[in-house]
Structures are given as structure tokens and as C-alpha cells.
C-alpha positions as CSV (number, residue, x, y, z in Angstrom):
1,M,12.0,-8.5,-3.6
2,K,9.2,-9.8,-6.1
3,L,5.5,-10.4,-5.6
4,F,5.8,-14.4,-5.6
5,E,8.6,-14.2,-3.0
6,F,6.2,-12.2,-1.3
7,L,3.0,-14.6,-1.8
8,K,4.9,-17.7,-0.3
9,L,5.4,-15.8,3.1
10,S,3.2,-16.4,5.7
11,D,1.2,-13.7,7.0
12,E,2.8,-12.0,9.5
13,E,6.1,-12.6,7.3
14,Q,3.9,-10.1,4.7
15,Y,3.1,-7.6,7.3
16,D,6.7,-7.5,8.7
17,A,8.4,-7.3,4.8
18,T,5.7,-4.1,4.4
19,W,6.8,-2.5,7.0
20,E,10.3,-3.0,6.1
21,K,11.3,-3.0,3.3
22,G,8.1,-0.5,1.7
23,A,7.8,2.6,1.4
24,R,4.5,4.4,2.5
25,V,2.9,6.2,-0.6
26,D,-0.5,7.3,1.1
27,L,-3.2,7.2,3.7
28,Y,-7.0,6.6,2.4
29,L,-9.9,7.2,4.8
30,K,-13.2,5.4,3.6
31,D,-15.7,5.5,6.0
32,N,-14.7,3.4,9.6
33,I,-11.7,2.1,7.5
34,A,-8.0,3.7,7.0
35,I,-6.0,2.3,4.3
36,E,-2.3,3.1,4.2
37,L,-0.7,2.1,0.7
38,Y,3.0,0.6,0.4
39,A,5.4,0.1,-2.8
40,I,7.7,-2.4,-2.8
41,N,10.0,-2.9,-5.4
42,T,7.1,-3.2,-8.6
43,F,4.3,-4.1,-6.3
44,Y,2.1,-2.2,-3.9
45,V,0.4,-3.6,-0.4
46,E,-2.9,-2.1,1.1
47,I,-3.1,-2.9,4.6
48,Y,-6.6,-2.0,5.9
49,Y,-7.1,-1.1,9.6
50,E,-10.4,-0.1,11.8
51,R,-10.0,3.2,12.3
52,N,-11.7,3.7,16.0
53,T,-9.7,1.3,17.1
54,T,-6.7,0.9,14.8
55,E,-7.1,-3.1,15.2
56,R,-5.4,-4.7,11.5
57,L,-8.3,-6.3,9.4
58,Y,-6.4,-7.4,6.6
59,K,-4.6,-6.9,3.5
60,K,-4.5,-6.8,-0.4
61,T,-1.5,-7.0,-2.7
62,F,-1.5,-5.6,-6.6
63,K,0.4,-4.5,-9.5
64,Q,-2.1,-2.3,-11.2
65,G,-5.1,-1.3,-11.8
66,E,-8.9,-0.6,-9.7
67,L,-7.4,-0.6,-6.0
68,L,-4.9,2.0,-7.5
69,N,-7.2,4.3,-9.1
70,K,-8.6,5.7,-5.7
71,Y,-5.0,7.0,-5.5
72,L,-4.2,8.7,-8.5
73,D,-5.9,11.3,-8.4
74,R,-4.4,12.1,-5.1
75,I,-1.0,12.4,-6.8
76,Q,-0.1,15.3,-7.5
77,L,3.4,15.0,-9.9
78,K,5.5,18.5,-10.2
79,I,7.9,18.7,-13.2
80,N,10.6,21.2,-13.3
81,Y,12.0,21.9,-16.4
82,K,15.2,23.6,-16.7
83,F,16.9,24.8,-19.6
């Protein structure tokens, strides 16, 4: 699924597509908000929840940039060299 196709879906269809087709990458906690990051092909979806109630608040979609930066320091790349 491409980002353009995703954005043509209704809000509920976007949430369903995120959970069904996306790969959960990370969970980011900030104040009273929990943010789940999903990867779908070449773009990302963040789903924001109220931490105390787990009520779904909203979502953001993006391909790169500032929204992705907060996750980069949390990702550890492990490269195994075999000779």
C-alpha cells in the first residue's frame, strides 16, 4: 500500500490498515501520551493514545523528517561481519 492509497481511506479504514498491514516498530512515551510507531511499506504511522485510559486520540502519517527523529536514537543497528 502506498501513502496516497492510505490517505484516500476513511479514518477507521486507516487505523485498520495500520494494524493489519503495518509492522509495529516502537512505543514512545511522552508525558500522558503513548505513541505507537508502525511502518507500512515506505511510510510510517504514529497512533497517539491517552496513557491512563488507552483512549485513541489521533494519528499522523509521514515518510521521513522530524517525526521520525525521536525514534532514531532508540534504534540500535547490529551488523555482523562474516569473513
